[in-house]
C-alpha positions in Angstrom: -37.6 265.8 203.8 -40.2 264.0 205.8 -40.5 260.3 205.4 -43.9 259.5 204.2 -45.5 256.3 205.7 -48.0 254.4 203.8 -51.4 254.6 205.4 -53.3 251.4 205.7 -56.8 251.6 204.6 -59.3 251.8 207.4 -61.2 248.6 208.0 -64.9 248.8 207.5 -67.2 248.2 210.4 -68.4 245.0 208.9 -64.8 243.7 208.6 -64.0 244.6 212.2 -67.0 242.9 213.6 -66.9 239.1 214.0 -69.3 237.3 211.7 -72.6 236.5 213.3 -73.7 232.9 213.1 -76.9 232.5 211.3 -79.4 230.4 213.1 -80.0 227.0 211.5 -83.2 226.8 209.7 -85.4 224.0 210.9 -85.9 221.4 208.3 -89.2 220.1 209.6 -91.4 219.6 212.5 -90.8 217.1 215.3 -93.5 214.8 213.8 -91.7 214.9 210.4 -88.4 213.9 211.9 -90.1 211.0 213.8 -91.7 209.9 210.6 -88.3 209.9 208.8 -86.8 207.8 211.6 -89.6 205.3 211.5 -89.1 205.0 207.7 -85.4 204.4 208.2 -86.0 201.6 210.7 -88.7 200.0 208.5 -86.2 200.0 205.6 -83.5 198.3 207.7 -86.0 195.6 208.9 -87.2 195.0 205.4 -83.7 194.4 204.2 -82.9 192.1 207.1 -86.0 190.1 206.5 -85.2 189.8 202.8 -81.8 188.4 203.7 -83.3 186.0 206.2 -81.4 187.7 209.1 -84.4 187.9 211.5 -85.2 184.6 213.2 -88.8 183.7 213.3 -89.8 185.8 210.3 -90.2 184.2 206.8 -87.7 185.4 204.3 -88.8 187.6 201.4 -85.9 186.6 199.2 -87.0 185.2 195.8 -85.7 181.8 194.8 -82.4 182.0 193.1 -82.5 181.5 189.3 -79.3 179.4 188.8 -76.1 178.5 190.4 -77.4 178.0 193.9 -78.6 175.1 196.0 -82.2 176.2 195.3 -81.8 175.5 191.7 -84.5 175.7 189.1 -87.8 174.2 190.1 -88.5 171.3 187.8 -92.0 171.0 189.0 -95.2 170.6 187.1 -97.1 173.6 186.0 -99.8 174.8 188.4 -103.0 172.8 188.1 -105.9 171.8 190.3 -103.4 170.0 192.5 -101.3 173.0 193.2 -98.5 173.1 195.9 -99.9 173.0 199.4 -98.6 174.9 202.5 -96.0 172.2 203.2 -94.3 172.8 199.9 -95.4 169.5 198.3 -96.1 169.6 194.6 -97.8 166.9 192.5 -95.8 164.4 190.5 -95.6 165.0 186.8 -98.6 163.2 185.2 -100.0 162.1 188.5 -101.8 164.4 191.0 -102.0 161.8 193.8 -98.4 160.4 193.8 -96.3 160.7 196.9 -94.2 163.8 196.6 -91.4 165.7 198.1 -91.1 169.5 198.7 -89.4 171.3 195.8 -86.3 173.1 196.9 -87.3 176.3 195.2 -90.9 176.5 196.5 -91.1 179.4 199.0 -93.0 177.2 201.5 -90.2 174.6 201.3 -87.6 177.3 202.0 -89.3 178.9 204.9 -90.2 175.7 206.7 -88.4 172.5 207.4 -89.8 169.9 204.9 -89.2 167.2 207.4 -92.1 168.6 209.5 -94.5 167.7 206.7 -93.2 164.1 206.3 -93.9 161.2 208.6 -91.3 160.7 211.2 -89.1 157.6 210.7 -90.4 154.6 212.5 -88.3 152.6 215.0 -88.2 149.7 212.6 -86.4 151.9 210.1 -89.3 152.1 207.6 -88.7 155.1 205.4 -91.1 156.7 202.9 -90.8 154.7 199.7 -90.4 156.5 196.4 -92.5 154.5 194.0 -92.3 156.7 191.0 -90.3 159.6 189.5 -91.2 162.7 191.4 -90.3 166.3 191.3 -86.5 166.4 191.0 -84.7 165.5 187.8 -82.1 163.2 189.5 -84.6 160.7 191.0 -84.8 157.4 189.1 -88.2 156.0 188.1 -89.6 152.9 189.8 -87.3 150.0 190.6 -87.6 147.2 188.1 -87.7 143.6 189.2 -84.2 142.2 189.5 -81.1 142.2 191.8 -83.0 140.1 194.2 -85.7 142.7 194.8 -89.2 141.3 194.9 -91.1 144.6 194.9 -90.2 148.2 195.4 -91.8 148.0 198.8 -88.8 146.0 200.0 -86.7 149.1 199.6 -86.2 152.0 202.1 -86.0 155.3 200.2 -85.7 158.7 201.8 -84.3 162.2 201.4 -81.7 163.6 203.7 -82.0 167.4 204.4 -79.5 170.0 205.4 -79.3 173.7 206.2 -77.3 176.0 203.9 -77.2 179.8 204.1 -80.2 179.7 206.3 -82.3 177.6 204.0 -83.4 174.0 204.3 -82.4 172.2 201.1 -82.1 168.6 200.0 -78.7 166.9 200.5 -79.4 163.6 198.7 -82.0 161.0 198.1 -81.2 157.3 198.8 -82.8 154.0 197.9 -81.6 151.5 200.5 -81.9 147.7 200.1 -81.9 146.0 203.5 -80.9 142.7 201.9 -77.7 144.3 200.6 -77.0 146.4 203.6 -76.4 149.2 201.1 -78.0 151.6 198.7 -79.0 150.6 195.2 -78.6 154.3 194.3 -77.9 157.7 195.8 -79.2 160.7 193.7 -78.3 164.3 194.3 -77.9 167.8 192.7 -74.4 169.3 192.6 -73.6 173.0 192.4 -70.7 174.9 193.7 -72.6 176.1 196.7 -72.5 172.5 198.2 -68.7 172.4 198.1 -66.2 174.2 200.4 -63.2 173.5 202.5 -64.4 171.6 205.6 -61.8 169.0 206.7 -62.7 165.4 206.3 -64.0 164.1 209.6 -63.9 160.4 208.9 -66.4 159.8 211.7 -69.1 157.4 210.7 -72.6 157.0 212.2 -75.8 155.0 211.5 -78.4 156.6 209.3 -81.1 157.8 211.7 -83.8 157.1 209.1 -83.0 153.4 208.8 -82.9 150.7 211.5 -79.3 150.2 212.7 -79.7 146.5 212.4 -80.2 146.8 208.7 -77.0 148.7 208.1 -73.4 147.5 208.0 -71.6 147.8 211.4 -68.7 149.9 210.3 -69.1 152.9 212.5 -65.7 152.7 214.3 -63.6 151.0 211.7 -63.9 149.7 208.1 -64.6 146.1 207.1 -62.2 143.6 208.7 -61.1 142.5 205.2 -58.6 145.2 204.3 -59.2 144.6 200.6 -62.4 146.7 201.1 -63.0 150.3 202.0 -66.1 152.0 203.3 -66.8 153.4 199.8 -69.0 156.5 199.7 -71.7 156.6 197.1 -72.2 160.4 197.4 -68.6 161.6 198.1 -68.0 163.6 201.2 -66.1 166.2 199.2 -69.3 166.9 197.2 -70.8 168.1 200.5 -68.0 169.8 202.4 -69.5 173.3 202.5 -70.6 172.7 206.1 -69.7 170.1 208.7 -73.3 169.1 209.2 -74.0 168.3 205.6 -70.7 166.5 205.2 -71.4 164.4 208.3 -74.5 163.0 206.5 -72.3 161.5 203.8 -70.7 159.4 206.6 -73.8 157.4 207.4 -73.3 153.7 207.1 -76.2 153.5 204.6 -74.0 155.5 202.2 -71.2 152.9 202.4 -70.7 149.7 200.5 -67.6 147.3 200.5 -65.6 148.9 197.7 -62.3 147.5 196.5 -59.7 149.7 198.3 -57.5 150.2 195.2 -60.6 151.3 193.3 -61.9 153.6 196.0 -58.6 155.4 196.5 -57.6 155.3 192.8 -59.5 155.8 189.6 -62.9 156.1 191.3 -61.6 159.0 193.5 -60.2 160.6 190.3 -63.5 160.4 188.6 -65.2 162.1 191.6 -62.6 164.9 191.5 -63.0 165.4 187.8 -66.8 165.8 188.3 -66.3 168.5 190.9 -63.5 170.3 189.0 -64.8 170.2 185.4 -68.5 169.5 185.2 -70.3 171.5 187.9 -72.2 174.3 186.2 -74.6 177.1 187.3 -77.5 175.2 185.8 -76.9 172.3 188.3 -75.3 168.9 187.6 -77.5 166.0 188.5 -75.8 162.8 189.6 -76.9 159.3 190.4 -74.4 156.8 191.9 -75.2 153.2 192.5 -74.1 149.6 193.0 -75.1 146.4 191.3 -74.9 143.0 193.0 -74.8 139.8 190.9 -72.5 137.0 192.2 -73.4 136.8 195.9 -69.9 137.6 197.3 -69.9 138.8 200.9 -67.5 140.2 203.5 -68.2 140.5 207.2 -68.8 143.7 209.0 -67.5 144.5 212.5 -70.4 142.7 214.0 -69.6 139.5 212.0 -72.6 139.8 209.8 -72.3 139.2 206.1 -72.4 142.2 203.8 -72.9 141.6 200.1 -70.1 143.0 198.0 -71.2 144.9 194.9 -69.9 143.5 191.6 -70.2 146.8 189.7 -70.6 150.5 190.4 -72.1 153.2 188.1 -72.5 156.9 187.8 -74.9 158.8 185.4 -74.7 162.5 184.9 -77.0 165.1 183.5 -76.7 168.8 182.8 -77.5 171.4 180.2 -75.0 171.6 177.3 -74.1 175.3 177.9 -74.5 175.1 181.6 -76.0 178.6 182.1 -79.3 178.8 180.3 -81.9 177.9 182.9 -84.3 180.2 184.6 -86.2 179.9 187.9 -89.3 177.8 187.6 -88.4 176.1 184.4 -88.4 172.3 183.9 -85.5 170.3 182.6 -87.9 168.0 180.7 -89.0 170.9 178.5 -85.5 171.2 177.0 -84.6 169.5 173.7 -82.2 166.6 173.7 -79.7 168.8 171.8 -79.7 171.2 174.7 -78.8 168.5 177.3 -75.7 166.6 177.9 -75.6 163.1 179.6 -73.0 160.4 180.2 -72.6 157.2 182.2 -69.7 155.3 183.8 -69.7 151.6 184.6 -66.8 149.8 186.4 -66.2 146.4 188.1 -65.6 146.5 191.8 -62.2 144.9 191.6 -58.5 145.8 191.6 -56.6 146.8 188.5 -59.2 149.2 187.1 -57.6 151.6 184.7 -58.6 155.2 183.8 -62.2 156.2 184.3 -62.1 157.4 180.6 -62.4 153.8 179.7 -65.6 153.2 181.8 -67.9 155.5 179.8 -71.3 154.4 178.4 -74.6 156.0 177.5 -77.2 156.5 180.2 -79.5 154.3 178.1 -76.9 151.4 178.3 -76.7 151.7 182.0 -80.5 151.6 182.2 -80.4 148.3 180.4 -77.8 146.9 182.8 -79.5 148.0 186.0 -83.2 147.9 185.2 -83.6 151.5 186.4 -84.9 154.5 184.4 -82.7 157.5 185.0 -83.7 161.1 184.5 -87.3 160.1 183.5 -88.4 163.6 182.6 -86.0 164.3 179.8 -86.2 163.1 176.1 -85.1 159.6 175.5 -82.7 160.8 172.8 -80.7 162.7 175.3 -79.9 159.4 177.2 -78.6 157.8 174.0 -75.7 160.2 173.9 -72.2 158.8 174.3 -70.1 161.8 173.3 -66.9 161.6 175.3 -65.4 164.7 173.6 -68.3 166.8 174.9 -67.1 166.0 178.4 -63.5 166.5 177.6 -62.6 162.8 177.7 
């Protein structure tokens, strides 16, 4: 019997032949492909410009709404005296008052505001702030008292810094040459200002004020070891970059502060402010000193430096902390929507917890002769609700 073998089916011609590659169909003409490439490049350039990555080109990025250094505008509504090309905006209620650029004005963000301001004179004369201006933290005119004859005796100026490619305000200071120190230092505080830069502890003279008017404590602190070079704006409130932190080490930001106070309860208050009270809506802070008794201590040049008798802080923020929108004004909020508190302490040893230093902003206004946060309702400054601040 013959063995039958299974026949394999014959392969078709199409199966035996290798598959032919079909020619690619052209998706467009050469001109179309060039147009697509140009569109891609234009898109990349637009994104880079929007993010401020192209030097020499103004950024297209819109001002941030909340939680950034360019916090809400707090500037008057547009009027006949509208912002000019330098970013200056008119003072509330006065079209001809001296003004400073608003941090959220596009012109102020794309150009260094210092270019629009007069350069400091060799004598140290800085532009005086004679009334409340654009920013909520700036106190109103200095009242008579504390040995000040007129506001013209004071040297007030704003220190600027660069953050994330933008020129923003660091702080504003009102310096009294007769005290060799600042009556107050006012500044906004949001998380964007803080970081992890190590403390440099290198001091320098404020370039906006004549060196001869400042305490000589560049190399070392006051000879009397009972006093430290006490910061009014803490360096840790500005340690996002080395440059902005260095500006807190100007001698103009220093006063003879009791060493045990500076390194004790005062430092704990500063830490509590950073840890618990910063909010996306911006926390506004004014720190100052008050001289009454005429105590002095020498600086490293042997010149007498008046010793403050008291220090104070006043704070302002919205109650919720996250309700503001770009372009709004803090003064348009009701007192119930705002939260304020003050702290007052003697510049002496043995000071206890900062929780015992609290006072209303209105009370500290009476003690200092200053008007704080002049754009907000007076009722907001009468608050003395320690529980609202977790104290």
